[in-house]
Every structure is written in structure tokens, then in C-alpha cells.
C-alpha positions as CSV (number, residue, x, y, z in Angstrom):
1,M,61.7,78.5,-1.0
2,N,63.0,76.2,1.6
3,P,60.6,73.3,2.4
4,V,60.7,73.1,6.1
5,L,59.0,70.4,8.2
6,L,58.2,71.4,11.9
7,H,57.7,68.5,14.5
8,P,56.0,69.8,17.6
9,T,57.5,68.6,20.8
10,D,54.4,68.9,22.7
11,V,50.6,70.2,22.0
12,L,50.3,73.5,20.1
13,F,48.0,76.4,21.0
14,F,46.6,78.6,18.3
15,R,44.1,80.9,19.6
16,D,41.8,83.1,17.6
17,G,40.1,86.5,18.6
18,R,37.4,84.8,20.6
19,P,37.3,85.0,24.4
20,M,38.7,82.3,26.9
21,S,36.6,82.1,30.0
22,G,34.3,79.7,31.7
23,S,33.3,77.2,29.1
24,L,34.7,79.0,26.2
25,A,37.8,77.1,25.1
26,G,39.3,79.7,22.8
27,H,39.3,77.5,19.8
28,G,43.0,76.9,20.1
29,A,43.1,73.6,18.5
30,A,42.4,75.0,15.1
31,W,44.7,74.5,12.2
32,P,47.2,77.4,12.2
33,L,46.7,80.3,9.7
34,P,49.6,81.3,7.5
35,N,50.4,84.6,9.5
36,V,51.3,82.5,12.7
37,I,54.0,80.6,10.9
38,S,55.4,83.9,9.4
39,H,55.6,85.4,12.9
40,A,57.4,82.1,14.3
41,F,60.0,82.4,11.6
42,H,60.4,86.1,12.1
43,A,60.9,85.6,15.9
44,A,63.5,82.8,15.2
45,L,65.5,85.1,13.1
46,H,65.6,87.7,15.8
47,R,66.6,85.0,18.5
48,A,69.5,83.8,16.2
49,E,71.2,87.3,16.7
50,L,72.3,87.5,13.2
51,T,74.6,90.4,12.6
52,G,75.3,92.6,9.5
53,V,71.8,92.0,8.1
54,H,69.9,94.8,6.1
55,A,67.8,97.1,8.4
56,H,65.1,99.4,7.6
57,R,63.0,102.2,9.2
58,R,60.0,101.5,11.4
59,G,56.6,102.0,9.9
60,R,53.8,100.4,7.8
61,S,51.5,101.4,4.8
62,G,53.6,104.1,3.7
63,C,54.1,105.8,7.4
64,Y,57.7,105.5,8.2
65,S,59.7,107.2,10.8
66,S,61.6,110.4,9.7
67,D,64.7,109.5,11.0
68,K,66.5,107.8,8.0
69,E,69.6,107.2,9.8
70,H,67.9,105.2,12.7
71,R,67.1,101.7,11.0
72,D,66.5,98.9,13.5
73,R,63.8,96.9,11.7
74,K,65.1,93.5,10.3
75,F,64.1,90.8,8.2
76,G,61.5,92.4,6.1
77,S,62.4,90.0,3.2
78,L,60.9,87.2,4.9
79,V,58.4,85.4,2.7
80,T,56.5,82.1,3.9
81,A,53.8,79.9,2.8
82,G,51.8,77.2,4.7
83,P,51.6,75.4,7.0
84,F,50.1,72.2,5.5
85,P,49.7,68.6,7.0
86,V,52.6,66.4,5.8
87,C,52.8,62.6,6.2
88,I,56.4,61.5,6.7
89,R,55.4,57.8,6.8
90,G,56.6,55.6,3.9
91,E,59.0,56.2,1.0
92,A,58.0,59.7,0.2
93,H,56.5,62.6,2.1
94,T,52.8,63.3,1.3
95,W,51.7,66.9,1.3
96,F,47.9,67.6,2.1
97,F,45.6,70.6,1.2
98,T,42.0,71.8,2.0
99,R,39.6,70.0,-0.2
100,P,38.1,72.0,-3.1
101,A,34.5,73.3,-2.1
102,D,33.0,72.0,-5.4
103,V,33.6,68.4,-4.6
104,G,30.6,67.0,-2.6
105,A,31.4,63.3,-2.7
106,S,33.4,61.3,-0.3
107,N,36.7,59.8,-1.8
108,S,36.0,61.2,-5.1
109,I,37.9,64.1,-7.2
110,L,34.7,64.8,-9.2
111,A,33.4,68.3,-9.1
112,T,29.6,67.8,-8.2
113,L,28.9,71.6,-7.6
114,C,28.5,73.7,-10.7
115,P,27.2,77.0,-11.9
116,A,23.7,76.8,-13.2
117,L,22.4,79.2,-15.9
118,L,19.5,81.3,-14.5
119,E,16.5,82.6,-16.2
120,G,15.0,86.0,-15.1
121,T,16.2,87.9,-12.1
122,S,17.8,86.5,-8.9
123,S,18.9,87.6,-5.4
124,L,22.8,87.0,-6.1
125,P,25.0,89.9,-5.3
126,A,26.6,91.9,-8.0
127,P,28.5,91.0,-10.1
128,L,27.5,87.2,-10.0
129,Q,25.5,85.9,-12.9
130,Y,25.2,82.0,-12.0
131,A,24.1,80.3,-8.7
132,V,26.0,76.9,-8.0
133,G,24.2,73.8,-7.7
134,N,24.8,70.4,-6.7
135,D,24.7,67.5,-9.4
136,A,25.1,64.8,-6.9
137,A,22.3,63.1,-4.9
138,P,21.6,64.2,-1.4
139,T,23.6,62.5,1.3
140,K,24.8,62.7,5.0
141,E,28.3,61.2,4.2
142,T,30.9,63.2,5.6
143,V,33.4,64.5,2.9
144,P,37.2,64.3,4.1
145,A,38.7,67.9,4.5
146,W,42.1,67.2,3.3
147,W,43.4,66.0,-0.3
148,S,46.8,64.7,-1.1
149,E,48.7,66.5,-3.7
150,G,48.2,63.7,-6.1
151,A,44.6,63.9,-5.6
152,W,44.6,67.5,-6.4
153,N,46.5,67.1,-9.6
154,T,44.2,64.3,-10.7
155,Y,41.2,66.8,-10.0
156,L,42.9,69.5,-11.9
157,G,44.1,67.4,-14.8
158,T,47.7,68.5,-14.3
159,P,50.9,66.4,-14.5
160,Q,52.0,64.7,-11.4
161,R,55.2,65.7,-9.6
162,D,56.4,62.0,-9.7
163,D,55.2,58.5,-9.4
164,L,55.3,58.5,-5.5
165,A,53.4,61.7,-5.2
166,K,50.6,61.0,-7.6
167,R,48.8,58.6,-5.2
168,P,45.4,60.3,-4.3
169,F,44.7,60.3,-0.5
170,F,41.8,61.7,1.4
171,K,42.2,62.6,5.0
172,S,40.0,64.0,8.0
173,D,41.2,66.3,10.7
174,T,41.3,63.3,13.2
175,D,43.6,61.3,10.8
176,F,46.5,63.5,11.7
177,A,45.7,65.5,14.8
178,D,43.7,65.3,18.2
179,T,42.1,68.0,20.4
180,E,43.1,68.0,24.1
181,S,41.3,70.2,26.5
182,T,42.5,71.6,29.7
183,Y,41.6,74.0,32.6
184,G,43.9,76.9,34.0
185,I,43.8,80.0,36.3
186,G,44.7,83.5,35.1
187,I,48.0,84.9,36.2
188,D,48.4,88.9,36.5
189,S,51.3,89.6,34.3
190,E,52.4,92.5,36.5
191,T,52.5,90.8,40.0
192,G,52.8,87.2,38.9
193,T,49.8,86.2,41.3
194,V,46.7,84.7,40.5
195,E,43.9,87.0,39.4
196,E,40.6,86.8,41.2
197,S,38.0,84.7,39.8
198,K,39.9,84.1,36.7
199,F,39.2,80.6,35.3
200,Y,39.4,79.3,31.9
201,S,39.4,76.4,29.7
202,A,41.5,75.9,26.5
203,S,41.8,73.4,23.6
204,Y,45.2,72.3,22.3
205,L,46.3,70.7,18.9
206,R,48.2,67.4,19.1
207,L,49.8,66.1,15.9
208,R,49.7,62.3,15.6
209,E,52.9,60.4,15.1
210,G,54.4,60.4,11.6
211,W,52.7,63.9,10.9
212,R,54.4,67.2,10.4
213,L,53.6,71.0,9.9
214,G,55.0,71.5,6.2
215,T,56.0,75.1,5.3
216,F,57.9,77.1,2.9
217,A,60.2,80.0,3.8
218,T,62.8,82.4,2.4
219,A,64.5,85.5,3.6
220,P,67.0,86.9,1.0
221,D,69.2,89.6,2.6
222,K,70.9,92.5,0.9
223,G,73.0,93.6,3.7
224,K,76.7,94.2,2.8
225,D,78.3,92.3,5.7
226,K,78.0,88.5,4.8
227,D,80.5,87.3,7.4
228,F,77.6,85.7,9.3
229,L,76.5,83.5,6.3
230,D,78.0,80.0,6.1
231,A,79.7,79.2,2.6
232,G,76.9,77.3,1.0
233,G,74.1,79.4,2.4
234,G,74.2,82.3,-0.2
235,N,72.3,85.2,1.1
236,D,69.1,83.3,2.4
237,L,68.7,83.8,6.1
238,I,66.5,80.6,6.4
239,S,69.1,78.5,5.2
240,T,71.6,80.3,7.5
241,L,69.2,79.7,10.4
242,L,68.7,75.9,10.0
243,N,72.2,75.7,8.6
244,G,71.4,72.2,7.2
245,Q,71.3,70.8,10.7
246,G,67.9,72.0,11.8
247,G,66.9,74.0,14.7
248,Q,64.1,75.0,17.1
249,I,61.3,77.4,16.4
250,L,58.6,78.5,18.9
251,V,55.3,78.4,17.3
252,G,51.7,79.8,18.3
253,G,50.7,80.8,21.5
254,Q,52.4,79.8,25.0
255,Q,55.7,79.6,22.9
256,R,55.4,75.9,22.2
257,V,58.8,74.4,20.7
258,C,58.9,72.9,17.3
259,S,61.9,71.1,15.8
260,A,62.7,72.5,12.2
261,M,64.3,70.5,9.5
262,L,64.8,71.2,5.8
263,D,62.8,68.5,3.7
264,S,65.5,66.8,1.8
265,S,63.0,64.8,-0.3
266,I,62.0,67.9,-2.2
267,Q,64.3,68.6,-5.2
268,S,62.9,71.0,-7.8
269,R,59.1,71.0,-8.2
270,L,57.5,72.3,-4.9
271,P,55.0,69.9,-3.4
272,L,52.0,72.0,-4.2
273,P,49.3,71.2,-6.7
274,L,50.0,72.4,-10.2
275,G,47.4,74.6,-12.0
276,K,46.1,74.3,-15.6
277,S,47.8,76.7,-18.0
278,D,45.6,76.0,-21.1
279,G,42.8,73.9,-22.6
280,F,40.0,75.7,-21.1
281,L,37.6,75.5,-24.2
282,N,34.3,74.0,-23.2
283,A,32.9,72.2,-26.3
284,S,29.5,72.2,-25.2
285,T,29.1,76.1,-24.9
286,N,32.2,77.1,-26.9
287,K,33.1,79.2,-24.0
288,H,36.6,79.5,-22.3
289,L,35.9,78.5,-18.7
290,V,38.4,78.9,-15.9
291,K,38.0,78.2,-12.2
292,W,40.6,79.5,-9.5
293,V,40.6,77.4,-6.3
294,L,42.3,78.6,-3.2
295,L,45.0,76.6,-1.5
296,T,45.6,79.0,1.3
297,P,43.1,81.8,2.7
298,A,42.8,85.1,1.2
299,I,42.1,88.7,2.5
300,W,40.4,91.4,0.5
301,P,39.7,94.5,2.5
302,Q,37.3,97.4,1.7
303,I,39.1,100.0,-0.2
304,E,38.2,103.9,-0.1
305,A,38.1,105.7,-3.3
306,D,41.1,107.8,-4.0
307,P,41.0,109.7,-7.6
308,Q,44.4,111.0,-7.2
309,K,45.8,107.6,-7.0
310,H,43.5,106.1,-9.6
311,I,41.9,103.9,-6.9
312,T,38.2,103.2,-7.0
313,A,36.0,102.1,-4.0
314,H,35.6,98.4,-3.5
315,H,33.7,96.4,-0.8
316,G,36.2,93.6,-0.6
317,G,35.3,90.8,1.6
318,W,34.5,87.7,-0.6
319,L,35.2,89.5,-3.7
320,P,38.7,90.0,-4.9
321,N,40.0,93.6,-5.1
322,W,41.2,92.8,-8.6
323,I,37.7,92.2,-9.7
324,H,35.5,95.1,-10.6
325,P,32.6,95.2,-8.2
326,G,29.9,96.3,-10.7
327,N,30.5,94.1,-13.8
328,G,32.9,91.5,-12.5
329,E,35.5,92.2,-15.0
330,V,39.0,91.1,-14.2
331,L,41.4,94.2,-13.5
332,L,44.7,92.3,-13.7
333,K,46.8,93.3,-16.6
334,S,47.7,91.0,-19.6
335,G,51.4,91.2,-20.2
336,D,54.6,91.4,-18.2
337,S,53.8,93.7,-14.9
338,S,56.9,92.6,-13.1
339,R,59.3,95.6,-12.5
340,T,62.6,95.3,-14.2
341,P,66.1,96.2,-12.6
342,G,66.7,100.0,-12.7
343,E,63.0,100.8,-13.4
344,G,61.8,103.7,-11.2
345,R,58.6,103.0,-9.2
346,E,56.6,105.6,-10.9
347,A,57.7,104.5,-14.4
348,W,57.0,101.0,-13.5
349,R,53.3,101.9,-12.2
350,N,52.6,104.0,-15.5
351,R,53.7,101.2,-17.6
352,V,51.5,98.8,-15.8
353,R,48.5,101.1,-16.0
354,S,49.1,101.3,-19.8
355,L,48.8,97.4,-20.1
356,P,45.3,96.0,-21.3
357,P,43.4,94.3,-18.7
358,I,42.8,90.5,-19.1
359,A,39.4,89.8,-21.1
360,A,37.8,87.7,-18.5
361,K,34.8,88.2,-16.2
362,L,33.8,86.5,-12.8
363,V,30.5,84.9,-13.0
364,A,30.0,82.6,-9.9
365,V,31.7,82.1,-6.4
366,L,31.7,79.1,-4.1
367,T,32.9,79.9,-0.7
368,G,32.5,78.9,3.0
369,K,32.3,80.7,6.3
370,P,35.2,83.6,6.7
371,L,38.2,83.0,9.0
372,T,39.1,85.6,11.6
373,V,42.7,87.1,11.2
374,T,43.8,89.1,14.1
375,G,46.9,89.5,16.5
376,W,48.8,91.6,18.9
377,V,51.5,94.2,18.3
378,L,53.9,95.5,20.7
379,P,54.3,99.3,21.3
380,N,56.6,101.4,19.0
381,G,57.5,104.9,18.5
382,T,56.3,105.2,15.0
383,D,52.7,104.1,14.3
384,R,51.8,102.1,17.3
385,P,52.9,104.0,20.4
386,E,50.5,102.1,22.8
387,G,50.6,98.7,21.0
388,G,47.6,96.5,21.4
389,A,45.3,94.3,19.3
390,K,45.8,94.4,15.4
391,S,43.0,95.3,13.1
392,T,40.7,92.1,12.6
393,H,40.4,90.8,9.0
394,L,37.9,88.3,7.8
395,A,39.7,85.9,5.3
396,V,38.1,83.7,2.6
397,P,38.8,80.1,3.6
398,A,41.2,77.6,1.6
399,G,39.1,75.7,-0.9
400,A,37.0,78.7,-2.2
401,V,36.2,78.4,-5.9
402,Y,35.9,81.4,-8.2
403,Y,34.6,80.8,-11.8
404,F,35.5,82.9,-14.8
405,E,34.4,83.3,-18.4
406,C,37.2,84.5,-20.8
407,D,36.8,86.1,-24.3
408,S,39.5,84.0,-25.8
409,A,41.9,81.0,-25.5
410,E,44.7,83.7,-25.0
411,A,42.6,85.5,-22.3
412,A,42.2,82.1,-20.5
413,T,45.8,81.4,-20.5
414,A,46.7,85.0,-19.3
415,L,44.3,84.7,-16.6
416,A,45.6,81.2,-15.6
417,T,49.3,82.6,-15.7
418,A,48.1,85.5,-13.3
419,L,46.4,83.4,-10.9
420,N,48.3,80.1,-10.6
421,W,50.9,80.2,-7.7
422,H,53.5,79.0,-10.0
423,G,52.9,81.4,-12.8
424,T,54.8,80.3,-16.0
425,T,57.2,78.2,-14.1
426,A,56.8,74.3,-13.9
427,G,55.9,74.5,-10.2
428,T,59.6,75.4,-9.1
429,A,58.9,78.8,-7.6
430,I,55.8,80.6,-5.9
431,K,55.2,83.7,-8.1
432,N,51.6,84.9,-7.5
433,R,49.9,85.6,-4.2
434,R,46.7,87.1,-5.0
435,S,45.7,88.2,-1.4
436,T,45.5,92.0,-1.1
437,L,46.8,91.6,2.4
438,M,49.5,89.4,4.0
439,G,50.5,87.9,0.7
440,E,54.1,87.6,1.9
441,K,52.8,85.5,4.8
442,G,51.3,82.9,2.5
443,F,47.7,84.2,1.9
444,G,46.3,84.0,-1.6
445,L,47.8,80.9,-3.2
446,G,45.6,79.2,-5.7
447,V,45.6,77.1,-8.8
448,C,43.4,77.0,-12.0
449,G,41.3,74.4,-13.6
450,T,38.3,74.3,-15.9
451,W,34.6,73.9,-15.2
452,N,31.3,72.9,-16.7
453,F,27.8,74.1,-16.3
454,H,25.2,72.5,-14.0
455,A,23.5,69.6,-15.8
456,C,20.1,71.2,-15.6
457,S,21.3,74.3,-17.4
458,G,19.5,74.2,-20.6
459,G,20.4,70.7,-21.5
460,L,24.1,71.4,-21.2
């Protein structure tokens, strides 16, 4: 993954699905969602007019055009992650991530919200067993929304990337960005004239000096014609696009320009928090306790049952599709579920189905309000002949915490391997994206830690 720093030359506009008229500002100053950055890189690759790249048929979700000879879709291999706020002041660049939801004290890395053992019945939705309570005293103090990589690694109890990156920092939105508002009049796209009685207000995001939008992107291409690639770029189209010198990328609404440069300060380990891979045994309860914290939002849609494809119904929403909705058991497989070279798709699926599931169960969840993820698609002759608005999804926000109980140390390690963004690597590659939708766009990155029960839970 190429670490890329985006530097806006002006204010940025990231509108969600809410209306913009009168006093409604469209919420355009929100921090951009991962799909916005993915679309920006995809458009930049098209504008670069690269030739000889691999092309595929139009379509999505298994609905593809019947004309196998007519392939005009490009850059399907693009994979991105981010954006994250990055401070470039000082000797090293400091990357920031959304604060874990279970920390309620200002400038502290101690988890104050913990699952509590319940007696009798409760109103918790299935399959949850424990409610989450706060150990700390009530306060009106505002808690910073962003943590540095060093603060995250200290919170998780994992090794720091280096001496410069280990310093813990806590930032609020206003520390690196400002909101600017303006007013405008609507323009008819067909006539180019002012629309009658069309008046709106809009809010824009302006980054402060010394801050950047940090992203990761790669687009390995398997086209046969490699003449367009530079000698040192290999087959990665992002390296070719930036060519070591940087470039310009249009990001968000109103096509705002950002200069893009590779972050040369990143050598091997990516500047993302490193999750725990072992040491989950809780001495007080003799249980193996794993918690998974989202670094980026995740989307888990409702799924209809399909017995022929071995698919059971699932309500999605806040509950991951890889968790059984009735008993909370983890449905992810224990063992190597990656597809080997030369292995047929059906053979691979049958082999994965035969693997045993990870012996773990979801017992508690701590999450915030959902994020609205939507967009607009241009007309095409396959699945969207008229174009229009994309399906609206509700994403679980970054910082959400999922608590698991595992049957053994081996099961806890297997679960951490399956959920940590880096898998079994030492933080050198993004291996796991546990969002059912838009994982390739950066949704569903998370890290694992351990947890304790609430202090009032039976004296634990």
C-alpha cells in the first residue's frame, strides 16, 4: 500500500445525503468517508489516460454484460484505506485515528466503559449478554475525538512503530480543521441559468496549516501491455500515477483540488495501530477476552436467506454478518481460508466451508450513531440504465467496540488473526477488511485488544 498525503489547495466539500436548501447547510464539512477517497483515486486514474491496462465487463453483484468481448471497465483492482488526519510538523509525521468508544476520560488511554455481568433478564437485543457500564465518575469534560498512533498502541498494549511515533497525542476536530459557511444560488445544469427561488447554504472543511489527509492506495494491474509503466513502478498504477513526483487529485464535491505526494517517512510498518495477537487470558475470570475496535466505519447489510447458496438470513446493521444473529457465535473460519494459486472458485469455497469456525462468541457491543453512506452513479447499459442515487447504507462508526469471549487461547489468537487489519504480519500489509460492503474502499479496518468486566460485576 502506498501511503499518500493529500494537501488541499482550498476548502473541501463532503456532502452527505441530507438536503441543502434554506438554512440546511448539507453537512459538507464532515470528515470524508473512505468511499470518497476511493472514488477520487479512481477518477484520477481515468484522467491519467493510462493505456494497455486490464479491462473487464460492466456490471456488479454478479450481474455482468453478456458481451465478453466488449470490456471497457478499468481499474477494478484499486484498493484504498483512509483518510486519516496527519500532522506533518516536527521530525516525524503523526497519524491520528478516531478515539475508541470505551474510553470516556480526557487525555487518558484507560478504558472506563466495560461490560457488566447481568442478573436476570434484560432488554438487550440478541445475541448480547452484557450491558456496558462506565467505571468513571460522571463529568461534563469534553473528550478529544482523535488519538495518535502512539496513544492507540499504548491503549492496546502493543509495540510502538518507533521512538518518534510512540508519543501519545489527543486532538479535537478544531485542532486540525475549521468549518466555513457560505451561501449560493442554484444553477440549472441544462440551461446554465439561475434556478428560480433556488437558494442554499453550504459548509466547507478547511484543514489547518501543517495537516494533511493521509491515505493508502494500490492498484496492481495484470494487463499484458506494460509500456506505460515506469521502470521502477512495477505493475502498481498508483506508483505510476504519482511517479515519485506527486500529482493532483480532485477530491469530494465541487471537484476541489488536492496535491498528492507519497509519504517518504513510511518505510515498512504502516502507520496504523497494531492489534494484539495473544495474551487475552483474564486472570480474575479465567476467560479469554478479546475486544475488536474499528479504525474505520463498517457496513453490514441485511441479508435474505438462500438455502441453495448456504446463506442464512441476517439483519445486519450494528451486528456483523459474520456473527450468528441468534447465539452470537463467530462464523469466521479457523485456519487458512485464502485462495491458493490455481484453485478453482468452487473448490476453494467448499474447502473453506469444511474448516471449523472460530470458537468464540460476541457478548457485548459499544457503538455510536450510524453514518449515512450514499452516492450517485452515472447511467450505463448494464445494471443502471438511468443512473441516479446509489443505495443508502448505514455504517457503524469508527471507534465502535465489539467484545468477545473465546473458548481457549488458541481460539482467541485465531480470532485476533482474523480481525486485526494486519493479520499475521508485523503491520506491513493490510490483510483483513471485515466490512461486508466496500471493504476494498477502506471500510472495516480494526484492531484487537483485551477487556475486563465492570468493577461492580460480582466483585470482579
